[in-house]
MARDO-96951 format. One record per atom (N, C-alpha, C): atom name; residue in three letters; x negated, y negated, z; residue number from 1. Coordinates in pm, whole numbers, plus 50000, padded with zeros to 5 digits. Example, Ala and Ser with C-alpha at 12.3 -4.5 7.8 and 13.67 -1.06 7.14 Angstrom:
// MARDO-96951
site=N&code=Ala&u=48681&v=50569&w=50780&pos=1
site=CA&code=Ala&u=48770&v=50450&w=50780&pos=1
site=C&code=Ala&u=48680&v=50330&w=50780&pos=1
site=N&code=Ser&u=48715&v=50225&w=50708&pos=2
site=CA&code=Ser&u=48633&v=50106&w=50714&pos=2
site=C&code=Ser&u=48710&v=49997&w=50787&pos=2
***
This chain:
// MARDO-96951
site=N&code=Met&u=48624&v=51046&w=49371&pos=1
site=CA&code=Met&u=48725&v=50954&w=49322&pos=1
site=C&code=Met&u=48864&v=51003&w=49360&pos=1
site=N&code=Trp&u=48882&v=51130&w=49382&pos=2
site=CA&code=Trp&u=49014&v=51183&w=49411&pos=2
site=C&code=Trp&u=49068&v=51127&w=49542&pos=2
site=N&code=Trp&u=48980&v=51103&w=49640&pos=3
site=CA&code=Trp&u=49027&v=51051&w=49769&pos=3
site=C&code=Trp&u=49074&v=50907&w=49757&pos=3
site=N&code=Arg&u=49018&v=50832&w=49664&pos=4
site=CA&code=Arg&u=49067&v=50695&w=49641&pos=4
site=C&code=Arg&u=49209&v=50698&w=49585&pos=4
site=N&code=Val&u=49232&v=50788&w=49493&pos=5
site=CA&code=Val&u=49365&v=50803&w=49436&pos=5
site=C&code=Val&u=49464&v=50847&w=49543&pos=5
site=N&code=Leu&u=49421&v=50938&w=49630&pos=6
site=CA&code=Leu&u=49507&v=50986&w=49738&pos=6
site=C&code=Leu&u=49544&v=50873&w=49835&pos=6
site=N&code=Ile&u=49448&v=50788&w=49869&pos=7
site=CA&code=Ile&u=49476&v=50677&w=49961&pos=7
site=C&code=Ile&u=49574&v=50579&w=49897&pos=7
site=N&code=Ile&u=49555&v=50547&w=49771&pos=8
site=CA&code=Ile&u=49647&v=50456&w=49702&pos=8
site=C&code=Ile&u=49786&v=50518&w=49696&pos=8
site=N&code=Phe&u=49792&v=50647&w=49664&pos=9
site=CA&code=Phe&u=49921&v=50716&w=49658&pos=9
site=C&code=Phe&u=49991&v=50712&w=49794&pos=9
site=N&code=Leu&u=49919&v=50741&w=49900&pos=10
site=CA&code=Leu&u=49979&v=50741&w=50034&pos=10
site=C&code=Leu&u=50027&v=50602&w=50075&pos=10
site=N&code=Ala&u=49952&v=50499&w=50037&pos=11
site=CA&code=Ala&u=49994&v=50363&w=50072&pos=11
site=C&code=Ala&u=50124&v=50327&w=50001&pos=11
site=N&code=Tyr&u=50136&v=50364&w=49875&pos=12
site=CA&code=Tyr&u=50259&v=50333&w=49801&pos=12
site=C&code=Tyr&u=50377&v=50416&w=49851&pos=12
site=N&code=Val&u=50353&v=50541&w=49887&pos=13
site=CA&code=Val&u=50461&v=50624&w=49942&pos=13
site=C&code=Val&u=50506&v=50569&w=50077&pos=13
site=N&code=Leu&u=50413&v=50519&w=50156&pos=14
site=CA&code=Leu&u=50447&v=50460&w=50285&pos=14
site=C&code=Leu&u=50535&v=50335&w=50267&pos=14
site=N&code=Ile&u=50503&v=50253&w=50169&pos=15
site=CA&code=Ile&u=50586&v=50136&w=50142&pos=15
site=C&code=Ile&u=50722&v=50180&w=50090&pos=15
site=N&code=Gly&u=50725&v=50282&w=50004&pos=16
site=CA&code=Gly&u=50852&v=50334&w=49955&pos=16
site=C&code=Gly&u=50938&v=50389&w=50067&pos=16
site=N&code=Ala&u=50876&v=50457&w=50163&pos=17
site=CA&code=Ala&u=50952&v=50510&w=50276&pos=17
site=C&code=Ala&u=51009&v=50397&w=50362&pos=17
site=N&code=His&u=50937&v=50288&w=50370&pos=18
site=CA&code=His&u=50988&v=50172&w=50444&pos=18
site=C&code=His&u=51116&v=50119&w=50379&pos=18
site=N&code=Phe&u=51117&v=50111&w=50246&pos=19
site=CA&code=Phe&u=51236&v=50063&w=50178&pos=19
site=C&code=Phe&u=51349&v=50166&w=50183&pos=19
site=N&code=Leu&u=51316&v=50293&w=50182&pos=20
site=CA&code=Leu&u=51417&v=50398&w=50190&pos=20
site=C&code=Leu&u=51488&v=50394&w=50326&pos=20
site=N&code=Arg&u=51416&v=50356&w=50428&pos=21
site=CA&code=Arg&u=51474&v=50347&w=50562&pos=21
site=C&code=Arg&u=51588&v=50248&w=50568&pos=21
site=N&code=Phe&u=51581&v=50144&w=50485&pos=22
site=CA&code=Phe&u=51686&v=50042&w=50485&pos=22
site=C&code=Phe&u=51784&v=50060&w=50369&pos=22
site=N&code=Gly&u=51776&v=50170&w=50298&pos=23
site=CA&code=Gly&u=51872&v=50201&w=50193&pos=23
site=C&code=Gly&u=51845&v=50136&w=50059&pos=23
site=N&code=His&u=51724&v=50086&w=50038&pos=24
site=CA&code=His&u=51688&v=50027&w=49909&pos=24
site=C&code=His&u=51626&v=50135&w=49820&pos=24
site=N&code=Asn&u=51712&v=50218&w=49763&pos=25
site=CA&code=Asn&u=51664&v=50334&w=49688&pos=25
site=C&code=Asn&u=51586&v=50297&w=49563&pos=25
site=N&code=Glu&u=51628&v=50189&w=49495&pos=26
site=CA&code=Glu&u=51558&v=50149&w=49373&pos=26
site=C&code=Glu&u=51415&v=50105&w=49404&pos=26
site=N&code=Ala&u=51399&v=50027&w=49509&pos=27
site=CA&code=Ala&u=51264&v=49984&w=49547&pos=27
site=C&code=Ala&u=51180&v=50103&w=49591&pos=27
site=N&code=Cys&u=51243&v=50197&w=49661&pos=28
site=CA&code=Cys&u=51172&v=50317&w=49703&pos=28
site=C&code=Cys&u=51119&v=50396&w=49584&pos=28
site=N&code=Ile&u=51203&v=50414&w=49486&pos=29
site=CA&code=Ile&u=51162&v=50489&w=49366&pos=29
site=C&code=Ile&u=51052&v=50414&w=49291&pos=29
site=N&code=Ala&u=51067&v=50282&w=49280&pos=30
site=CA&code=Ala&u=50967&v=50202&w=49209&pos=30
site=C&code=Ala&u=50830&v=50211&w=49277&pos=30
site=N&code=Phe&u=50828&v=50199&w=49409&pos=31
site=CA&code=Phe&u=50700&v=50208&w=49480&pos=31
site=C&code=Phe&u=50644&v=50349&w=49479&pos=31
site=N&code=Ala&u=50729&v=50449&w=49488&pos=32
site=CA&code=Ala&u=50681&v=50587&w=49489&pos=32
site=C&code=Ala&u=50623&v=50628&w=49353&pos=32
site=N&code=Leu&u=50676&v=50571&w=49246&pos=33
site=CA&code=Leu&u=50627&v=50605&w=49112&pos=33
site=C&code=Leu&u=50515&v=50514&w=49064&pos=33
site=N&code=Ser&u=50488&v=50406&w=49134&pos=34
site=CA&code=Ser&u=50385&v=50311&w=49093&pos=34
site=C&code=Ser&u=50246&v=50374&w=49077&pos=34
site=N&code=Pro&u=50204&v=50466&w=49163&pos=35
site=CA&code=Pro&u=50069&v=50524&w=49143&pos=35
site=C&code=Pro&u=50052&v=50598&w=49011&pos=35
site=N&code=Leu&u=50160&v=50624&w=48940&pos=36
site=CA&code=Leu&u=50146&v=50685&w=48808&pos=36
site=C&code=Leu&u=50073&v=50593&w=48711&pos=36
site=N&code=Leu&u=50064&v=50466&w=48744&pos=37
site=CA&code=Leu&u=49985&v=50373&w=48661&pos=37
site=C&code=Leu&u=49837&v=50411&w=48660&pos=37
site=N&code=Leu&u=49794&v=50489&w=48758&pos=38
site=CA&code=Leu&u=49654&v=50532&w=48758&pos=38
site=C&code=Leu&u=49623&v=50628&w=48643&pos=38
site=N&code=Leu&u=49727&v=50686&w=48585&pos=39
site=CA&code=Leu&u=49705&v=50773&w=48470&pos=39
site=C&code=Leu&u=49664&v=50694&w=48346&pos=39
site=N&code=Ile&u=49695&v=50565&w=48345&pos=40
site=CA&code=Ile&u=49651&v=50477&w=48237&pos=40
site=C&code=Ile&u=49507&v=50439&w=48268&pos=40
site=N&code=Lys&u=49417&v=50477&w=48184&pos=41
site=CA&code=Lys&u=49275&v=50454&w=48212&pos=41
site=C&code=Lys&u=49234&v=50315&w=48163&pos=41
site=N&code=Ser&u=49295&v=50217&w=48225&pos=42
site=CA&code=Ser&u=49266&v=50078&w=48191&pos=42
site=C&code=Ser&u=49251&v=49998&w=48319&pos=42
site=N&code=Thr&u=49169&v=49894&w=48310&pos=43
site=CA&code=Thr&u=49144&v=49811&w=48428&pos=43
site=C&code=Thr&u=49268&v=49736&w=48472&pos=43
site=N&code=Trp&u=49348&v=49690&w=48377&pos=44
site=CA&code=Trp&u=49465&v=49609&w=48414&pos=44
site=C&code=Trp&u=49566&v=49688&w=48495&pos=44
site=N&code=Ala&u=49580&v=49816&w=48467&pos=45
site=CA&code=Ala&u=49677&v=49899&w=48542&pos=45
site=C&code=Ala&u=49634&v=49912&w=48688&pos=45
site=N&code=Thr&u=49505&v=49933&w=48709&pos=46
site=CA&code=Thr&u=49455&v=49944&w=48846&pos=46
site=C&code=Thr&u=49465&v=49810&w=48918&pos=46
site=N&code=Arg&u=49439&v=49701&w=48846&pos=47
site=CA&code=Arg&u=49450&v=49568&w=48907&pos=47
site=C&code=Arg&u=49594&v=49537&w=48947&pos=47
site=N&code=Ile&u=49691&v=49581&w=48869&pos=48
site=CA&code=Ile&u=49832&v=49561&w=48905&pos=48
site=C&code=Ile&u=49863&v=49637&w=49034&pos=48
site=N&code=Leu&u=49812&v=49760&w=49046&pos=49
site=CA&code=Leu&u=49833&v=49836&w=49169&pos=49
site=C&code=Leu&u=49768&v=49767&w=49289&pos=49
site=N&code=Gln&u=49648&v=49714&w=49269&pos=50
site=CA&code=Gln&u=49581&v=49643&w=49378&pos=50
site=C&code=Gln&u=49659&v=49519&w=49419&pos=50
site=N&code=Leu&u=49706&v=49444&w=49323&pos=51
site=CA&code=Leu&u=49784&v=49325&w=49352&pos=51
site=C&code=Leu&u=49913&v=49361&w=49426&pos=51
site=N&code=Gly&u=49977&v=49470&w=49384&pos=52
site=CA&code=Gly&u=50098&v=49516&w=49452&pos=52
site=C&code=Gly&u=50071&v=49553&w=49597&pos=52
site=N&code=Leu&u=49957&v=49614&w=49623&pos=53
site=CA&code=Leu&u=49924&v=49652&w=49760&pos=53
site=C&code=Leu&u=49894&v=49531&w=49847&pos=53
site=N&code=Val&u=49822&v=49434&w=49792&pos=54
site=CA&code=Val&u=49790&v=49314&w=49871&pos=54
site=C&code=Val&u=49917&v=49236&w=49901&pos=54
site=N&code=Ile&u=50002&v=49220&w=49802&pos=55
site=CA&code=Ile&u=50129&v=49148&w=49823&pos=55
site=C&code=Ile&u=50217&v=49223&w=49922&pos=55
site=N&code=Ser&u=50219&v=49355&w=49913&pos=56
site=CA&code=Ser&u=50298&v=49435&w=50006&pos=56
site=C&code=Ser&u=50244&v=49427&w=50148&pos=56
site=N&code=Ala&u=50113&v=49422&w=50162&pos=57
site=CA&code=Ala&u=50055&v=49410&w=50296&pos=57
site=C&code=Ala&u=50098&v=49281&w=50362&pos=57
site=N&code=Ile&u=50109&v=49175&w=50283&pos=58
site=CA&code=Ile&u=50146&v=49046&w=50340&pos=58
site=C&code=Ile&u=50297&v=49034&w=50355&pos=58
site=N&code=Leu&u=50370&v=49056&w=50246&pos=59
site=CA&code=Leu&u=50513&v=49029&w=50247&pos=59
site=C&code=Leu&u=50598&v=49139&w=50310&pos=59
site=N&code=Val&u=50558&v=49263&w=50293&pos=60
site=CA&code=Val&u=50638&v=49372&w=50350&pos=60
site=C&code=Val&u=50594&v=49400&w=50493&pos=60
site=N&code=Trp&u=50467&v=49437&w=50509&pos=61
site=CA&code=Trp&u=50420&v=49478&w=50642&pos=61
site=C&code=Trp&u=50401&v=49359&w=50736&pos=61
site=N&code=Gly&u=50350&v=49248&w=50684&pos=62
site=CA&code=Gly&u=50330&v=49132&w=50770&pos=62
site=C&code=Gly&u=50460&v=49077&w=50824&pos=62
site=N&code=Leu&u=50557&v=49058&w=50736&pos=63
site=CA&code=Leu&u=50686&v=49006&w=50780&pos=63
site=C&code=Leu&u=50762&v=49105&w=50869&pos=63
site=N&code=Ser&u=50753&v=49232&w=50833&pos=64
site=CA&code=Ser&u=50819&v=49334&w=50917&pos=64
site=C&code=Ser&u=50757&v=49338&w=51056&pos=64
site=N&code=Ala&u=50624&v=49330&w=51061&pos=65
site=CA&code=Ala&u=50557&v=49331&w=51191&pos=65
site=C&code=Ala&u=50601&v=49212&w=51275&pos=65
site=N&code=Phe&u=50606&v=49096&w=51214&pos=66
site=CA&code=Phe&u=50649&v=48976&w=51286&pos=66
site=C&code=Phe&u=50791&v=48991&w=51339&pos=66
site=N&code=Glu&u=50881&v=49040&w=51254&pos=67
site=CA&code=Glu&u=51020&v=49056&w=51297&pos=67
site=C&code=Glu&u=51035&v=49160&w=51408&pos=67
site=N&code=Tyr&u=50968&v=49274&w=51393&pos=68
site=CA&code=Tyr&u=50980&v=49379&w=51493&pos=68
site=C&code=Tyr&u=50922&v=49336&w=51627&pos=68
site=N&code=Ile&u=50809&v=49266&w=51623&pos=69
site=CA&code=Ile&u=50747&v=49220&w=51747&pos=69
site=C&code=Ile&u=50835&v=49115&w=51814&pos=69
site=N&code=Gln&u=50894&v=49027&w=51734&pos=70
site=CA&code=Gln&u=50984&v=48927&w=51792&pos=70
site=C&code=Gln&u=51107&v=48991&w=51855&pos=70
site=N&code=Met&u=51159&v=49097&w=51793&pos=71
site=CA&code=Met&u=51272&v=49168&w=51853&pos=71
site=C&code=Met&u=51231&v=49233&w=51985&pos=71
site=N&code=Arg&u=51112&v=49292&w=51990&pos=72
site=CA&code=Arg&u=51066&v=49355&w=52114&pos=72
site=C&code=Arg&u=51045&v=49252&w=52224&pos=72
site=N&code=Ile&u=50988&v=49138&w=52188&pos=73
site=CA&code=Ile&u=50965&v=49034&w=52288&pos=73
site=C&code=Ile&u=51099&v=48981&w=52340&pos=73
site=N&code=Ala&u=51195&v=48962&w=52249&pos=74
site=CA&code=Ala&u=51326&v=48912&w=52291&pos=74
site=C&code=Ala&u=51398&v=49010&w=52381&pos=74
site=N&code=Ala&u=51375&v=49137&w=52363&pos=75
site=CA&code=Ala&u=51440&v=49240&w=52445&pos=75
site=C&code=Ala&u=51359&v=49273&w=52570&pos=75
site=N&code=Asp&u=51252&v=49201&w=52593&pos=76
site=CA&code=Asp&u=51162&v=49227&w=52707&pos=76
site=C&code=Asp&u=51111&v=49370&w=52705&pos=76
site=N&code=Ala&u=51085&v=49421&w=52587&pos=77
site=CA&code=Ala&u=51030&v=49555&w=52571&pos=77
site=C&code=Ala&u=50880&v=49543&w=52541&pos=77
site=N&code=Pro&u=50805&v=49649&w=52568&pos=78
site=CA&code=Pro&u=50661&v=49643&w=52538&pos=78
site=C&code=Pro&u=50637&v=49633&w=52387&pos=78
site=N&code=Trp&u=50545&v=49548&w=52348&pos=79
site=CA&code=Trp&u=50523&v=49524&w=52206&pos=79
site=C&code=Trp&u=50378&v=49541&w=52164&pos=79
site=N&code=Tyr&u=50288&v=49565&w=52257&pos=80
site=CA&code=Tyr&u=50146&v=49575&w=52226&pos=80
site=C&code=Tyr&u=50115&v=49695&w=52136&pos=80
site=N&code=Arg&u=50176&v=49809&w=52167&pos=81
site=CA&code=Arg&u=50152&v=49928&w=52086&pos=81
site=C&code=Arg&u=50205&v=49909&w=51944&pos=81
site=N&code=Leu&u=50323&v=49845&w=51933&pos=82
site=CA&code=Leu&u=50379&v=49817&w=51800&pos=82
site=C&code=Leu&u=50287&v=49727&w=51720&pos=82
site=N&code=Ser&u=50231&v=49628&w=51784&pos=83
site=CA&code=Ser&u=50141&v=49538&w=51711&pos=83
site=C&code=Ser&u=50015&v=49612&w=51665&pos=83
site=N&code=Ala&u=49966&v=49705&w=51746&pos=84
site=CA&code=Ala&u=49849&v=49784&w=51706&pos=84
site=C&code=Ala&u=49883&v=49876&w=51588&pos=84
site=N&code=Ile&u=50000&v=49936&w=51591&pos=85
site=CA&code=Ile&u=50042&v=50025&w=51482&pos=85
site=C&code=Ile&u=50059&v=49946&w=51353&pos=85
site=N&code=Met&u=50125&v=49831&w=51361&pos=86
site=CA&code=Met&u=50148&v=49752&w=51240&pos=86
site=C&code=Met&u=50016&v=49695&w=51186&pos=86
site=N&code=Thr&u=49923&v=49662&w=51274&pos=87
site=CA&code=Thr&u=49792&v=49617&w=51229&pos=87
site=C&code=Thr&u=49720&v=49729&w=51156&pos=87
site=N&code=Ala&u=49731&v=49851&w=51205&pos=88
site=CA&code=Ala&u=49669&v=49966&w=51138&pos=88
site=C&code=Ala&u=49734&v=49992&w=51003&pos=88
site=N&code=Val&u=49865&v=49976&w=50992&pos=89
site=CA&code=Val&u=49934&v=49995&w=50865&pos=89
site=C&code=Val&u=49889&v=49889&w=50763&pos=89
site=N&code=Ile&u=49879&v=49765&w=50809&pos=90
site=CA&code=Ile&u=49833&v=49658&w=50720&pos=90
site=C&code=Ile&u=49689&v=49684&w=50676&pos=90
site=N&code=Ala&u=49605&v=49726&w=50769&pos=91
site=CA&code=Ala&u=49465&v=49757&w=50735&pos=91
site=C&code=Ala&u=49456&v=49873&w=50637&pos=91
site=N&code=Phe&u=49539&v=49976&w=50655&pos=92
site=CA&code=Phe&u=49539&v=50089&w=50563&pos=92
site=C&code=Phe&u=49581&v=50047&w=50423&pos=92
site=N&code=Thr&u=49681&v=49959&w=50414&pos=93
site=CA&code=Thr&u=49727&v=49912&w=50284&pos=93
site=C&code=Thr&u=49619&v=49830&w=50215&pos=93
site=N&code=Leu&u=49550&v=49746&w=50290&pos=94
site=CA&code=Leu&u=49440&v=49668&w=50232&pos=94
site=C&code=Leu&u=49322&v=49757&w=50195&pos=94
site=N&code=Leu&u=49297&v=49863&w=50272&pos=95
site=CA&code=Leu&u=49194&v=49960&w=50236&pos=95
site=C&code=Leu&u=49229&v=50028&w=50105&pos=95
site=N&code=Ala&u=49355&v=50061&w=50087&pos=96
site=CA&code=Ala&u=49398&v=50124&w=49962&pos=96
site=C&code=Ala&u=49377&v=50029&w=49844&pos=96
site=N&code=Ala&u=49404&v=49901&w=49865&pos=97
site=CA&code=Ala&u=49380&v=49803&w=49758&pos=97
site=C&code=Ala&u=49231&v=49795&w=49726&pos=97
site=N&code=Trp&u=49148&v=49800&w=49827&pos=98
site=CA&code=Trp&u=49003&v=49796&w=49807&pos=98
site=C&code=Trp&u=48953&v=49921&w=49733&pos=98
site=N&code=Cys&u=49017&v=50034&w=49757&pos=99
site=CA&code=Cys&u=48977&v=50159&w=49690&pos=99
site=C&code=Cys&u=48995&v=50150&w=49538&pos=99
site=N&code=Gly&u=49082&v=50063&w=49494&pos=100
site=CA&code=Gly&u=49100&v=50045&w=49349&pos=100
site=C&code=Gly&u=48973&v=49996&w=49281&pos=100
site=N&code=Asn&u=48890&v=49919&w=49353&pos=101
site=CA&code=Asn&u=48764&v=49874&w=49294&pos=101
site=C&code=Asn&u=48673&v=49991&w=49262&pos=101
site=N&code=Gly&u=48669&v=50090&w=49349&pos=102
site=CA&code=Gly&u=48588&v=50209&w=49325&pos=102
site=C&code=Gly&u=48636&v=50288&w=49205&pos=102
site=N&code=Ile&u=48765&v=50293&w=49185&pos=103
site=CA&code=Ile&u=48819&v=50364&w=49069&pos=103
site=C&code=Ile&u=48776&v=50293&w=48940&pos=103
site=N&code=Ile&u=48785&v=50161&w=48940&pos=104
site=CA&code=Ile&u=48745&v=50085&w=48821&pos=104
site=C&code=Ile&u=48596&v=50105&w=48794&pos=104
site=N&code=Glu&u=48513&v=50100&w=48898&pos=105
site=CA&code=Glu&u=48369&v=50119&w=48879&pos=105
site=C&code=Glu&u=48337&v=50257&w=48826&pos=105
site=N&code=Lys&u=48401&v=50361&w=48879&pos=106
site=CA&code=Lys&u=48376&v=50498&w=48833&pos=106
site=C&code=Lys&u=48416&v=50514&w=48687&pos=106
site=N&code=Arg&u=48528&v=50452&w=48649&pos=107
site=CA&code=Arg&u=48571&v=50462&w=48509&pos=107
site=C&code=Arg&u=48474&v=50391&w=48417&pos=107
site=N&code=Asn&u=48417&v=50280&w=48460&pos=108
site=CA&code=Asn&u=48323&v=50206&w=48377&pos=108
site=C&code=Asn&u=48189&v=50275&w=48367&pos=108
site=N&code=Gln&u=48151&v=50357&w=48466&pos=109
site=CA&code=Gln&u=48025&v=50428&w=48463&pos=109
site=C&code=Gln&u=48027&v=50549&w=48372&pos=109
site=N&code=Arg&u=48144&v=50604&w=48349&pos=110
site=CA&code=Arg&u=48152&v=50724&w=48265&pos=110
site=C&code=Arg&u=48122&v=50689&w=48121&pos=110
site=N&code=Lys&u=48043&v=50773&w=48061&pos=111
site=CA&code=Lys&u=48006&v=50754&w=47922&pos=111
site=C&code=Lys&u=48075&v=50861&w=47838&pos=111
site=N&code=Phe&u=48124&v=50817&w=47725&pos=112
site=CA&code=Phe&u=48187&v=50911&w=47634&pos=112
site=C&code=Phe&u=48079&v=50982&w=47553&pos=112
site=N&code=Phe&u=48103&v=51108&w=47524&pos=113
site=CA&code=Phe&u=48015&v=51192&w=47442&pos=113
site=C&code=Phe&u=47876&v=51209&w=47503&pos=113
site=N&code=Ser&u=47868&v=51215&w=47635&pos=114
site=CA&code=Ser&u=47735&v=51236&w=47694&pos=114
site=C&code=Ser&u=47730&v=51368&w=47768&pos=114
***
């Protein structure tokens, strides 16, 4: 289960670093501290993290990828490698969201006083 937490943490830190690059310090701090919700042993906290990752994959990485690729195409610069990198980042973020299901299942399997 520790590797699932690590993947979720890395995905949120990656999104935070994206916002830090553009000087949005508050968003960076919010995303970097979001994985602390995993300390709450409740399903809703993990679901909020999953929802945040899915929305970030679409709105942050998807829109950024579109804008960056359009800038490269307009400048007649190569854009294939950028599209591959951004696809991998989106896939990693969605993988991190999927890892939240495993955390919820592991928590539900644990029995108290056994």
